[in-house]
C-alpha positions as CSV (number, residue, x, y, z in Angstrom):
1,M,-117.5,79.0,-124.8
2,K,-119.3,75.9,-123.5
3,K,-116.9,73.6,-125.5
4,I,-113.9,75.4,-123.8
5,L,-115.4,75.0,-120.3
6,L,-116.3,71.4,-121.0
7,A,-112.8,70.7,-122.3
8,S,-111.2,72.4,-119.3
9,A,-113.4,70.4,-116.9
10,L,-112.5,67.1,-118.7
11,I,-108.8,67.9,-118.5
12,F,-109.0,68.8,-114.8
13,S,-110.8,65.5,-114.1
14,M,-108.2,63.5,-116.0
15,N,-105.4,65.2,-114.1
16,S,-107.1,64.5,-110.8
17,I,-107.6,60.8,-111.6
18,F,-104.0,60.4,-112.8
19,S,-102.7,62.2,-109.7
20,Q,-104.7,59.8,-107.5
21,V,-103.4,56.8,-109.3
22,S,-99.9,58.0,-109.1
23,E,-100.2,58.7,-105.5
24,K,-101.6,55.3,-104.9
25,E,-98.8,53.6,-106.9
26,L,-96.2,55.6,-105.1
27,L,-97.7,54.8,-101.7
28,K,-97.8,51.1,-102.6
29,K,-94.3,51.1,-103.8
30,T,-93.1,52.8,-100.6
31,E,-95.0,50.3,-98.4
32,E,-93.5,47.4,-100.3
33,A,-89.9,48.9,-100.0
34,V,-90.4,49.4,-96.3
35,A,-91.7,45.9,-95.8
36,K,-88.8,44.5,-97.8
37,I,-86.2,46.4,-95.7
38,Q,-87.9,45.2,-92.5
39,E,-88.0,41.7,-93.7
40,E,-84.3,41.7,-94.7
41,K,-83.0,43.6,-91.8
42,P,-85.4,43.3,-88.8
43,N,-84.0,44.8,-85.6
44,G,-84.6,43.2,-82.2
45,W,-85.9,39.7,-81.5
46,V,-87.5,37.5,-84.2
47,K,-89.1,34.2,-82.8
48,K,-90.6,31.4,-84.8
49,G,-91.2,27.7,-84.3
50,M,-92.8,24.6,-85.8
51,F,-94.2,21.3,-84.5
52,T,-94.3,18.5,-87.1
53,F,-95.7,15.0,-86.9
54,L,-94.8,12.5,-89.6
55,L,-96.8,9.3,-90.2
56,N,-96.0,6.3,-92.4
57,Q,-98.1,3.2,-92.8
58,A,-97.9,0.0,-94.9
59,N,-100.6,-2.7,-94.7
60,F,-100.6,-6.1,-96.4
61,N,-103.4,-8.7,-96.4
62,N,-103.1,-11.9,-98.5
63,W,-100.6,-10.0,-100.7
64,L,-98.9,-12.6,-102.9
65,A,-96.0,-10.4,-103.8
66,G,-95.1,-10.3,-100.1
67,G,-94.7,-7.5,-97.6
68,Q,-94.7,-6.8,-94.0
69,S,-97.3,-4.5,-92.3
70,S,-95.8,-1.6,-90.4
71,I,-96.6,1.8,-88.9
72,S,-94.2,4.5,-87.8
73,G,-94.5,8.0,-86.5
74,N,-92.0,10.8,-85.9
75,A,-92.6,14.0,-83.9
76,G,-90.3,17.0,-84.0
77,V,-90.1,20.5,-82.6
78,K,-87.9,23.3,-84.1
79,Y,-87.7,26.8,-82.6
80,D,-85.6,29.8,-83.6
81,F,-85.1,32.9,-81.5
82,N,-82.8,35.4,-83.2
83,Y,-81.6,38.9,-82.4
84,K,-80.3,41.5,-84.8
85,S,-79.1,45.1,-84.6
86,D,-76.8,47.3,-86.6
87,T,-73.7,45.8,-85.0
88,W,-74.8,42.5,-83.4
89,T,-76.4,39.3,-84.6
90,W,-77.4,36.4,-82.3
91,D,-78.9,33.3,-83.8
92,N,-80.4,30.5,-81.6
93,K,-81.9,27.3,-82.8
94,F,-83.3,24.4,-80.8
95,F,-84.7,21.2,-82.3
96,A,-85.8,17.8,-81.0
97,N,-87.0,14.8,-82.8
98,Y,-88.3,11.4,-81.7
99,G,-89.6,8.5,-83.8
100,L,-90.9,5.0,-83.4
101,T,-91.8,2.1,-85.8
102,K,-93.8,-1.0,-85.2
103,L,-93.3,-4.0,-87.6
104,Q,-95.9,-6.8,-87.5
105,G,-94.8,-9.4,-85.0
106,Q,-91.9,-7.3,-83.6
107,D,-91.4,-5.0,-80.7
108,L,-91.4,-1.2,-81.1
109,Q,-88.1,0.2,-82.4
110,K,-86.7,3.7,-82.4
111,T,-86.2,5.4,-85.7
112,D,-85.1,8.9,-84.7
113,D,-83.9,10.4,-81.4
114,R,-82.0,13.7,-81.0
115,V,-81.9,16.9,-79.0
116,E,-79.8,19.8,-80.2
117,F,-79.2,23.5,-79.4
118,N,-77.1,25.9,-81.4
119,S,-76.2,29.5,-80.5
120,L,-74.1,31.8,-82.7
121,L,-73.2,35.3,-81.6
122,G,-71.6,37.8,-84.0
123,K,-70.1,41.3,-83.6
124,K,-69.9,43.4,-86.8
125,A,-66.4,43.6,-88.2
126,T,-66.8,44.8,-91.8
127,G,-69.3,44.3,-94.6
128,E,-70.8,40.8,-94.1
129,W,-68.1,39.6,-91.7
130,Y,-68.5,39.3,-87.9
131,Y,-66.3,38.3,-85.0
132,S,-68.1,35.3,-83.7
133,A,-68.5,32.8,-80.8
134,F,-70.6,29.7,-81.0
135,F,-72.0,27.0,-78.7
136,N,-73.4,23.6,-79.6
137,F,-75.1,20.9,-77.4
138,K,-76.6,17.7,-78.5
139,T,-77.8,14.4,-76.9
140,Q,-80.7,12.1,-77.1
141,F,-84.0,11.3,-75.3
142,D,-84.1,7.5,-75.1
143,S,-82.0,4.4,-74.8
144,G,-80.3,2.9,-77.9
145,F,-79.6,-0.8,-78.4
146,D,-77.0,-2.8,-80.3
147,P,-78.5,-3.8,-83.7
148,A,-76.9,-7.2,-83.3
149,D,-78.2,-7.7,-79.8
150,N,-81.5,-5.9,-79.1
151,T,-81.1,-6.4,-75.4
152,M,-77.7,-4.7,-75.1
153,K,-78.0,-1.0,-74.3
154,I,-75.3,1.2,-75.9
155,S,-76.6,4.7,-75.2
156,H,-79.3,6.6,-73.3
157,F,-80.1,10.2,-72.3
158,F,-76.9,12.3,-71.8
159,S,-74.8,9.3,-72.8
160,P,-73.3,10.5,-75.0
161,A,-73.6,14.3,-74.6
162,Y,-71.6,16.6,-76.9
163,F,-70.6,20.2,-76.1
164,Q,-68.7,22.6,-78.4
165,L,-67.6,26.1,-77.7
166,G,-65.5,28.1,-80.1
167,I,-64.4,31.6,-81.4
168,G,-63.7,32.7,-84.9
169,M,-65.2,34.6,-87.8
170,L,-68.7,34.5,-89.2
171,W,-69.7,35.4,-92.8
172,K,-73.4,36.0,-92.9
173,K,-75.2,37.0,-96.1
174,S,-78.7,36.5,-94.6
175,D,-80.4,34.3,-92.0
176,N,-80.6,31.6,-94.8
177,L,-76.9,31.7,-95.8
178,K,-74.0,31.8,-93.4
179,I,-70.7,30.1,-92.7
180,N,-68.8,30.2,-89.4
181,F,-65.2,29.2,-89.0
182,A,-63.8,28.8,-85.5
183,P,-60.1,27.8,-85.4
184,A,-60.2,27.7,-81.6
185,T,-62.9,25.3,-80.5
186,S,-63.1,23.1,-77.4
187,K,-65.1,19.9,-77.5
188,L,-66.4,17.8,-74.5
189,I,-67.9,14.3,-74.9
190,M,-69.6,12.8,-71.8
191,V,-70.9,9.3,-71.2
192,H,-72.0,7.3,-68.2
193,K,-69.1,5.1,-66.8
194,H,-71.0,1.9,-67.2
195,F,-70.6,2.3,-71.0
196,T,-66.8,2.4,-70.7
197,D,-66.4,-0.5,-68.2
198,A,-65.6,-3.0,-71.0
199,G,-63.9,-0.6,-73.4
200,P,-63.9,2.8,-75.0
201,S,-67.3,4.3,-76.0
202,F,-67.9,7.3,-78.3
203,G,-64.2,8.2,-78.1
204,V,-64.2,8.2,-74.3
205,A,-61.4,5.9,-73.0
206,Q,-62.1,2.8,-70.9
207,G,-63.0,3.6,-67.3
208,D,-63.5,7.3,-68.0
209,S,-66.7,9.3,-68.3
210,S,-65.5,12.2,-70.5
211,R,-63.2,13.2,-73.2
212,C,-61.8,16.7,-73.9
213,E,-60.6,17.8,-77.3
214,F,-59.3,21.1,-78.8
215,G,-59.5,21.8,-82.6
216,A,-61.2,23.7,-85.3
217,A,-64.9,23.8,-86.4
218,L,-66.5,24.9,-89.7
219,N,-70.3,25.3,-89.7
220,G,-72.4,26.1,-92.7
221,Y,-76.1,26.8,-93.2
222,Y,-77.9,27.3,-96.5
223,K,-81.7,27.3,-97.0
224,F,-83.3,28.1,-100.4
225,N,-86.4,27.5,-102.5
226,M,-85.9,24.7,-105.0
227,I,-89.2,25.5,-106.7
228,E,-92.5,27.0,-105.5
229,N,-93.6,25.6,-102.2
230,V,-90.5,23.3,-102.0
231,T,-87.6,24.4,-99.7
232,A,-84.2,22.7,-99.1
233,E,-82.3,23.2,-95.9
234,N,-78.6,22.2,-95.7
235,I,-76.7,22.0,-92.4
236,L,-73.0,21.1,-92.4
237,N,-70.8,20.7,-89.4
238,L,-67.1,19.9,-89.6
239,Y,-64.6,19.4,-86.8
240,T,-60.9,18.3,-86.5
241,N,-59.0,17.6,-83.3
242,Y,-55.6,19.3,-83.1
243,L,-54.5,17.0,-80.2
244,E,-55.1,13.6,-81.9
245,D,-55.3,12.5,-85.6
246,G,-55.7,16.1,-86.8
247,Q,-56.0,14.7,-90.4
248,N,-59.3,13.1,-89.4
249,V,-62.4,15.3,-89.9
250,D,-65.7,14.7,-88.2
251,I,-68.6,15.3,-90.6
252,D,-72.2,15.9,-89.7
253,Y,-74.4,16.8,-92.7
254,T,-78.2,17.2,-92.7
255,L,-80.6,17.8,-95.7
256,N,-84.2,18.7,-95.0
257,I,-86.6,19.0,-97.9
258,V,-90.2,20.3,-97.3
259,M,-92.8,20.2,-99.9
260,K,-95.6,22.3,-98.7
261,V,-99.2,21.3,-99.5
262,N,-101.0,24.0,-97.4
263,K,-100.5,25.7,-94.1
264,Y,-100.8,22.5,-92.1
265,L,-99.8,19.7,-94.5
266,S,-96.4,18.9,-96.1
267,T,-94.3,16.1,-97.4
268,N,-91.0,16.0,-95.4
269,I,-87.7,14.3,-96.4
270,S,-84.8,14.3,-94.0
271,F,-81.4,12.8,-94.6
272,Q,-78.5,12.9,-92.3
273,T,-75.0,11.4,-92.4
274,I,-72.3,11.4,-89.7
275,Y,-68.7,10.4,-89.8
276,D,-66.9,10.2,-86.4
277,D,-64.2,7.6,-86.3
278,N,-64.1,7.8,-82.5
279,A,-67.7,6.5,-82.3
280,F,-67.9,4.3,-85.4
281,P,-65.3,3.4,-88.2
282,G,-67.6,4.5,-91.1
283,F,-70.5,6.6,-92.1
284,Q,-73.7,6.6,-90.1
285,T,-76.8,7.5,-92.1
286,R,-80.5,8.3,-91.3
287,E,-83.4,8.9,-93.6
288,V,-87.0,9.8,-92.8
289,I,-89.8,10.4,-95.3
290,G,-93.4,11.0,-94.5
291,I,-96.5,13.2,-94.7
292,G,-96.2,15.9,-92.1
293,V,-98.8,17.7,-90.0
294,N,-97.4,21.1,-89.1
295,Y,-98.4,23.6,-86.4
296,G,-96.7,27.0,-86.0
297,L,-95.5,28.0,-82.5
C-alpha cells in the first residue's frame, strides 16, 4: 500500500512539474509571437533618430615614404517618424550631414554638406500595394567653391534647392523594403539669380532663378543585415523629365554600411553617386569612411 501511495505521489508531482513547464513554454511562445506581430505591424507613430560623429586623422613626422598630415570630421543627424494603420502608411525621413577636413598647410575644406527631407504617404489598395503621394526636399548648409578656383562661389544655402512632388503607386514589403513609382511628378529647382548672371546653373537658365519640370520618379529603399552587426542601406532615386530630353535619367544612389562595435561606436562607410546632366555632364561621387560615435535620439 505504501508503495502504491508513493508511486501515485511521484506521478502526481511529475505531472505538476511538466504542466508548469508546458505553461511556461506556451506563455513564452505567446509573448514572442505577440512581440513579433507588434514589431512587424506596429500601429500608430514610431519615432527613432541617431546622431553620428565621424573622425579621421593621419599624422606624419619625418616619414620618409611621404605623406601629408590631415584631420577631418563629419557630423550627421538622421530622424524617422513613421505612422502605420490597417489602411494607411506614412513614412517620414529627415537627415542632415556636414563635414570638414584640414590638410597641413591648407585652409579648411568642406567634405560633406546636405539637408534632405522625404515624406511618403500610402493608402491601402490591395496586398502590399498602396496608392501613394511623395514629397522630397533637399539643399545644403554652406557655400561651395569651384575646385579649380577656391575663391569662386558656385553654391550656398538654398542655392540650389530641389523640390519634388508626385503621385503613383507604392509597393511596400516592410519598412526596410519598398519601391515607389510616381508617373506624375513635378520638380522645382531654385537658385539665387547671381549664380545665373553669367550663364545657366544647375539647369536653371541664364537670368532665371527657378526651373520647373514634369516627369516620372522611381524611388527604392532596401536595408538588410549583411552579417551579424553589419547593415547595408541602399537608397535609389531616379527621375526623367517628360518636357525635355526624356531619354535622360537623373540618378541619385546612396549606399550606407554600418559595422556596429557596440551601442555607441561603429565604423561607417557612405558612398553616393549622382548623375544630373543639367548640373554636370558626368557622374558626381562622394565617399566618407570613419569611426563613428553614435547617440540615439
